[in-house]
N, C-alpha and C positions, 0 to 999 in steps of 0.2 A: 422948392425942391424940384426939380426936373423929373420926369417919368420916361422910363423906357418904353417903347411899344414896337418890338422887332416880329415881323411876321417871318417865321423860320421857311415856311415854303415858297413866300416869294424871294426870300435870300436866296433858298436852294435853285430855283428858277434864274436868277441872275448869274449866279455862279455856273450853272450848267452852261448857259450861255456864253460867258465868258470864256470858259474851258474849251467851249467848241470853237471859239476863234484862235485859241492856242493851238488846238490840234494835238495829235498824239504822236509819240515817237514811231517811225515807220510808215505813219499814215500819209494819205496825201490831201487832208483837209487843213485849214486853219493856217496861222504863222509857220509851223513845223512843216507842213504839207508844201507851203511856197517856199520855205528854204531849201527843201529838197530839190524842187523843182528846178529852182536858180542854180543849185551846184551842178546838177546835170547838164543845164545849158551851158554855164560857164564852160565844165568840162568838153562839152561837144564843139562848142565855139573855138576853142585854144586847140582842140584837134584839128579841126577844119581849118584854122588859119595856119597851122604848121610854121608859127613865126614866133621866135624868142620874145621880141618885144611886145607883140601883142598877148602873148602868154603872161609876161612878166606884168604888164598892166590890167589883165583880167584877174590875176592874182591878188594883185593891190586892191581892186575894185571888191573882190569877194572877200578878202581878209577885213577890210573895212566895215562892209555891209553886214557879214555875218557876225561880228563883234557887235552892231549895234542891234542886229535880230535877237541874236542870243541873249544879251542883255535884257530886251524887251521880255522874252518868253520866261526869263528866270523871275524878273520882276513881277510879272503877271501871275505865275505860278505862286511866287510868295506871297502875293496880295490874295489870291483865290483862296489859299491854305489858311491865312490869318484868320479871314473873313469867315470861312467855314469852323474854324476853331473857336472864335469868338462866339459866333451864334450857337455853338454845341455848350458853350459854357453858360451861355445866356438861358437857354433851354434847362439845361441842368440846375441853375441856379434857381429858375422857376420852380423846377419840381422840388428842389430841396426846399425852397420857401412854402410851398403848396403842402409836403408832408409836415413839416413843422408846424403849419397852422391848423392841419387835420389831425395832428398830435395833440395840439393844444385845445382845441375844439372840446366843449363839455367840461373842461376843467375849471372847476370852480375852487377859488382857494377857501381855505377855513375862515370863518369870521373871526375877528378878533374878539376875545374873551374879556371881559371887564368884571374887575372885582377888586376889593381891597387887596390882595396882593399881587395884581397883574397891573403894572405901570401904564398909564395911559398916553 
């Protein structure tokens, strides 16, 4: 039988690092920050180019790449949330098992009694 040995503090450290790579909405760090910076640059370039064909091409470029980056961010957030939830359930399961073991500690079942009227 396999045995689980998850270190919640280590998992938390990894999830925190991954979350930093994603960044926060409105922030300038991580993937979300990069997406914001690219959006600003594409808009600025389109304005400076002042050309319909360039603006259309930039729009298509942005649409394609923002779809990919958005999917990456969504999947990563989903993975981080799932790993966090699974670790929480693991910890809660361990606490439940520990509580049950503690509750059962010292419980000694009554020894069977033998006699002429008690089946063996």
